[in-house]
Each structure stands twice: as structure tokens, then as C-alpha cells.
N, C-alpha and C positions, 0 to 999 in steps of 0.2 A: 381130789384128783391126783395130787402129787403123791399122796401116800399109796394109793392104789397102783399108780404107775411104777412105784418102786418094785413091784412084782412083775417080772418081765413077761409073764404069760397073759397079762391083762391088757385088753384093748377097750377103750372107752368111746361111747357116743355121748356127747354133751349137747344138751338142748337149750336153746335160747330163743327169745322172741325176736331178736335182731340178728341180722346176717353177720357171721363172724368167720374168721379163718384161723386154723390151728397152727401153733408153733411147735407141735410135737407129733412125731410120726405115728404114735399109737392113740391119738385123739382125733376124733372126727366131730367137728362142730356142725350141727344141723339147726336151721331155723325151724321152729316148731311152735304153733299156736295150740295149746292144750285144749282149747275149745273145739278144735277140729280133729275128729277121729281119723280123717284121712292123713293129716300131718303126723299124728302119733303112730299110726300103723306103719307109715314109711320109715319113721325113725327107729322103730323097734325091730325091724327085720334083722335077724342074725344075732340078737341079744339073748343072753341067758338070765341076767338079773337086772333089776332096776331099783334105783333109789327114788322114793317119792317124797320130796321135800317142799311141797307146794302149799301155798296159802294164798287166798285171793281177797284179802281185806282191803286192798286198794283198787281203784277203778282200772279196768282193762280196756276201756274204750273212751271216746270223748264224752259219751253219755252212757252211764251204766245204771240201768234200772233194775232193782231187785235187792235182795238181802245177800250179804256175803256168804251165808251158810248155803244158799241155793247155788251160788257160783261154785263154792267148794264141792258141793255134791255132784254137780254135773261134770266138773273136771275129773273127780275121782271115778265116776261112772264111765266116762270116756276112757280113762287110763285102764280100768279093769277090763272093759270089753276088748280093747286092743291087745292087752297083755295075754288074754286068753287065746285070741286068734293067732297071735305071734308065737305062742308056745313058750312063754317065759317060765322059768323054773322057780323063781323066787322074787318077792318084792319086799323091800325094806322101807318101812314108813316111819318117819319121825313126826310124832304128834304131840299132844299135850298131856300132862299128868292129870289123871281123872280122880277127884276125891270121891269118897263114899257119901253121896248126897243125891236125893231125888230132885232137888231144885237146882240143877246145873245152869250156868249161864249159857246163852246161845253159842258163845265161842267154844266152850267145852263140849256142848252137844254136837256141834259141827265136827269137832275132832273125832268123836265117836262115830258119827255118820260116815266120815271118810274111811275109817277103819272098816266099817261094815260094807261099804261099797267096794273097797278093794278086795275084800274076802269073797265077794260074789263071783269073782273070776274063777274061784276054785283053786287058785295058785297059793301055795304057802306064803303067808304074809308075816314077817317078823315086825312087830309093832314096838317101837321105842317111845315110851311116854316120858317126856321131860318137861321141866318147868322153865324158868328163865335161864337162857344160855348166855354166859358172860364172854363176850368177844367183840372185838372192834368191828364197827359197822352193823352189828346186829340191831334190828329195829327196836326191840325192847330195851336193850342195854343203852342205846343212844338216848332213848327217852329218859332213862334213869340218870344218865350222866348230865344231860341238859337240865334236868330238874335240880340236881345238886349244884351245878355251876351257877344257875341263875337265882337261886333262893338261899340267902344266908340264914334266913329264919323261916321255919316251916311249921304251920299249924296243921297237924296231920289227923285225918279222920280215923274211924275205928278199924277200917280194913288194913291200915298199915301195921297193925299188931298181929295180923294173920301170919302163920308160919309157912315158910317155903323152903325148898331145897335146890337152889340154883346150882348150875354146873358150868365148869370152864369149857370154852369152845374146844380146846385141843383134847380134853378128855372125851367130849362128845364125839370127836372125830375118831378117837381110839375105838369107841364102841361101834361106830358105823363101819370102820375097817374090819373089825372082828366079825361083825355080822355077815359081811360079804365073803370073807375068806374062810372062817372057821366054824361059825354057828351052824348046827344042823338045820336043814330047811324044813322045819316042822311047824312053823307058823305060831310061835309063842309070843306072849306079851310081856314086856319088861318095863319096870319103872326105873328110870335112869336119873339119879340125882347126885349132887356133890356130897362131900363128907360131912358137911355142916348143915344143921337146920337153923334157919334165921327168920326173924320177923322182917317185914319190909323196912321198918324203922332201923333195925340193926344193919340192913343192907345199905340203906341211905348213908348212915354214919360211916360204915366201912368204905364206901365209895368216896365220900368226902375226904377221909384220911388218905386214901390212895392218891387222890388228886392234890393233896397238900392243902386242903381247905378246912376251915373251922365252921361247923354248922350246928345250929341249935334246933331242937325239935320239941314241940309241945303237942300233946294229944288233946283233941277236941272231938268227942264222939258224936256230937250232934250234926256234923257236916254230912249231908246226904251224899250217897255215892254218885248220883246224877250230877251234882255240883262238882264233885271231885274230878270226874272225867273231863268236865269243861275246863277247869283251871289247869289240869295236867296238859291238855291240848294247847291251851293258850300260852302257858309258861314255856313249854318245850318247843313250840313251833311245829309239832307233829300233826299230821292229818287226823281229824276227828274220826275218819273211817277206820284208822288203825287204832287210835287210843281208846275210843269208846268201848268196843268189845273186850279189849284187854283189861281195862280197869274194872269192868263188871265181873270179870273172872277172879279178881284179886280177893274177893270175899271168901273164896274157897281155900282150904288148907291144902297146899301142894307139897305133900311129903310122901315118899315112896312107901309102898306096902312091903313088908319083909318077905312075903311069899312070892312077890313079883320082882324084887329088887335085883338089878344087874350086879353080878359078882365077879365077872371075868375081866378084871382090869389088867391092862397090858403093862402099865407103868405105875410107879408110886403115886399116890394121890396128893394133891396140894390143897391147902386151905383157901377160903374165899378171899382173904386179903391178898394172897399171891396171885390168884386168878384175876382180881380186879386190876392189880398193877400191870400184869401182862396185857390185859385188854386196853388199858389206858395208854400204855407205851406203844401198843400196836406192833409188837414183835412178831416175827414169823411171817412177814409179808410174802405172799405167793409169787413165784416166778413164772408159773404156768398160767398163761392167759389165752383168751381168744380175742384177737384184736378185731374191733368192729370195722366192718367194711362200709363204704358209702351205700346209701339206700338205692335199690334198683327200682325204677318206675316212680310214679307219683301218687299211687293209690292212697297212701297215708296222708297226703295233703288234704284229702277230703275228710269231713267229719263223719265218724262212724258211730253206730249205736249197738249196744248189747242190752237185751232186756230178758230177764228170767223170772218167771212166776211159778210158785208151787200151787198146784190145784188139788181140789178134793178128788180122790180116786174112787169112783163108784165100784162097789164090790163086783168082781167077776168080769169087769170090762178091761179091755186092752187099750194101749195108747192109740192104736189104729182106730178103735171105736171112738175115743175121746176126740181125735182129730176130725172124724166124720161128724160128730155131734156139734163141734165148734162151727164147721162150715154150714151146717143146717140151721144152727141157732142164730148166727150173726145177722142174717137179713131181717129176722124178726125184731131185732133191736133198732134197726133203722128202716122201718117200714116205708115203702115208696121212694127211698133214697138209694139204697144199695141192693144190687142184684148179684147173685152168685151163680155162675154157670160152670159146670164141670163137663169136660170133654176129654175122655181118655185119662191121661196122667196130668192134665192141665186144669187149673182152677183159676177163674177170672172174677175179680170183684170189680163191679162197674157202678158208675153213678148214673142213676135214672134209666139209662139204656145201655145195651151192649156196646154202643159206639164210643163210650167214654170209659175206657178201662182205668181203674185206679191202681190195681195191683194184680200182677199175673204170677202165679205160683205153679211150679212144675214138680211133681213128685218124682223122687229118685227111686225107681223100683230096685235098682241094684243095691242101694244102701239103706233101704227101709225094711223093717221087720215088724211083726205084730206089736212088739214092745217098744218100737221106735219108728216114728214116721218122720221122714226128712223131705222137705220141700224147698227147692231153690227159688229165689226171687228172680224172675225173668224180665220184669218190666212193669210199666204202668206209670200214670201221671205222678204218683207219689214217690217214685224211685228215680234217683239220679241215673243218667245215662252211663256214668262210670260206676256201675254198681258193684263190681268186684265179686266176692263170694257170699253175698247176702243169702240168708237161709232162715227158714222157720222149721222148728221141730217140736214134736210132742214125744215124750219118752217116759217109760217107767223106770224107777230106781228103787233101791233098797228092797229087793224081792217083791216089787210091785206095790209096796206100801205108799209110794209117792208118785205123782205125775208131775212132770215139769214141762212147761211150755216156754220155749226160748226163741228169741230172734238174735242172730249173730251177724256182725259185719254189715248191718243195714246202712246204706248211704241214702239219705233223703234228698228229694228234689227241691223241697221248700228251702228258702233261706234259713240258715241255722237258727237264728234267734226266734224266728216265727215257728219253726218246727218244734223247738224245745218247749214252747208254751202253748202249743195247739195239738199237733198230731201226737207228740210224745205223751202228753198228759192224757189224751183220749185213749191211747193204746192201753195204758195201765188201768184206766177206768173200765174199759171194755173187758179186760182179763179178770178184773175183780167181779164184775157182773156175771161173767161166764162161770167163775168159781162158785158164786152163789147159786147160779142156775143148776150146776151139777149137784151141789149139796142139797138144795131144796127138792129137786125132782127125783133124785136117785138114791138119797141116803137111806131110805127105808127098804130098799131092795137087797 
């Protein structure tokens, strides 16, 4: 932000999940939940370009059900749809370096899916593929630093001999700035790496030296990667939701391809030893901030739920058809218990009779399309009276190759501990059975 604001013609809209106020006349902070297309659409009004720097490997609700790659996909799909509607001219996406392999980890597959989803907007997307970024407070760098700090002796598995090309944070910012100001808006892909190719063992030893520590490393190739990710999480104190996908990607060689390598460096390059010292010293602290304001209202005092499942997509069928099939199929799963009644835009799930409504959904005609069906949660015994913006959606993504079913901001009426081990478990089970129903009944068509 500071680098961009050095150019007096630039105004910025900065998005945050929390309410903030700006201390700069050309910065507008906006509270934005990227799971909400309504929020994104409002934030994008009047913008020309956007940086997409989003990853969703950590929970975004009190209970998050689903895989991080489905969360990433729905966020990117939201962003692409809104960017197209807002008339953006350029998107800059910072993703992961992709090796030449048919057996990619889900972390790297997800980075590719995000690229694909953003390009569905039809807007030029400049994709920057980077490996480990060396900078203070970076999640991957902090895992590395904590590992070095806490283990004087390391027995390292085979993946630590994999080559990578980490890059200093300030050099990465040079690239981002250049992309926004000078790069032709032609939607190219660039591999962005530092000037040195290192193994992870080399990187560990360089980090120790920059920290003034002496560390010894022994290779032991029989340590399975599953065990590696467990001890990395335990030793560093980092969430397994973050560590597990990252470690599974470390078996891949993360080195830039010469045909895609970024060559337009603005400043002289520095070696990894200098980059590590800068990151550890924490130089260049930003003065531009958005100060957090007190929360308005008490909606977040309630426990909320987000649940996203990837479904089989029957050929030739739309998200609208899948939603209709779901409402038709569900009563057959709970014969004599659940009734489904549709009247206009409203769908009511009832227990035994219409007089005991469990869940009331209302379709948003304004925000629904054949490839995305949006239904707001309006009430029922299973829903808290302070339900907020709870909603259910079915949508197509990746040019119709994927169907996603998602519940957002659902606030249950049941006590939280009871809900987690009853209704929440039941919902995931039901969606898995529905996915099997789609696959078994319609895969041959």
C-alpha cells in the first residue's frame, strides 16, 4: 500500500474482515467478507485493478466444514463474478510455484484452480507464481523460524533435500508494484523466485546462521511425510490446518522455469542470507495502517457455521437443476419424518407435519442465476432467532466442471456443543449421500 500510494494518481480500497478506519486520505478501508458476493460487489465499485492475495487454509467460522481447496475455489469464483460485473480491467494474483508433475499436492492443485476461476471472469489476470516468501510475520517463514529456534538437532526426512527458490518479501513487493503500474494487461503467467536455488536443509542452516544459532542436521529418508507434518505442527505451534497442506507440497521442486521467469527487477537482487537477516530483524515496519474499530452489534457473539462440499456434476445439468434435485431427494432419505413444501420462492422443511417447521429457505430471485442458486435462511426450529445473513447456495465453478454446495453464516438454535456432534455431523453425512446419489443415478447420462 505504501509503495502504491507513492504514486499520487492512485487511490486504494483496502478490504478487511474487521471494521477499520483509514489514516490516509487516498485509502478507503471497507469491511468485506469474501464469501459474500454482495460485500465484494460493493467494495469493487469504481475500481480499475485488484490484487488477489487470498488463501483460506485457516478456519473462517467457529465451525468450518469442508476442504480448504473448496473454500479457496468459492472465494475465487465470487471474486471473478464480481470483477466481471464491476468492469475491472486487470487482476493480479499471487499464487504458488507449480512444478512439472502430474501428482500435485492439493495445496498446489488449489492454486491452479484459483488461477482458472479468476480467468473465468474474462479479465486479464497476471499470475505470479512464487515459492516461500521470506518476510516478518509471513506464515511459512514463521514456521521455518520457529522450527530453527526450538530444535538444536534435526533429523530431517527426504523432502528437506528438495530444491526451492525462496524470495525476499521486499522483492516480491517490487514485482507486485510493477505489475500494477507497468506490466501490459495481457494476462501472462510469471514464475517469481529469488536469485538462489536452495534445498530446505540449506535454508534451515542459513536461517540458523542469520539468527546466530548453531544447528545440526541429519538426513533420515525413512521418515514418512505424514509424520513430518505432525512434528512440524507440534514443534512450531502452528495450526495443522496451515502446516499439513504446506508440508505435503514440499516434496515438489519449486524452481522457476526459464520461459516463465520474471526478469523485470526494479532494484539489485540480494542473496538469501541478507533476505533472512532483514526478515528476522523486522526492518521496514509499515506506517500505513487501518486501525481497528470497536465491533458494532453482537452478531459475532453467536457461534456461526460455514460448510462447503464439492458435488458430482451430472453432465448437462445446471446448479439450478442440482438444487431442485436436492429438495426432491432429501425427503426420501427421511421417509415419514421430513416433509418439503415449496410455495413460490419459499421452501419449508418440516418434521412430521407442516406445523413443525425445521428450516425455512427463501430463494433470492434477484441474486440467483441458472449457474448459481442462492437461498436465504429465514427461520425454523433449527435456526437461532438472531440468524444474521445465513444462506444456502448451489453453484457451478471452473466452467461448470464442479458443483459446490455451501452454507454460510448459519447460526444454529441448538446449544453449541449439542449442535457440533449432532446436526453438524448429520449435515455432512447428508451431503455425502446426496453426492453419491448424483453420481450413481446420473453419471451414465
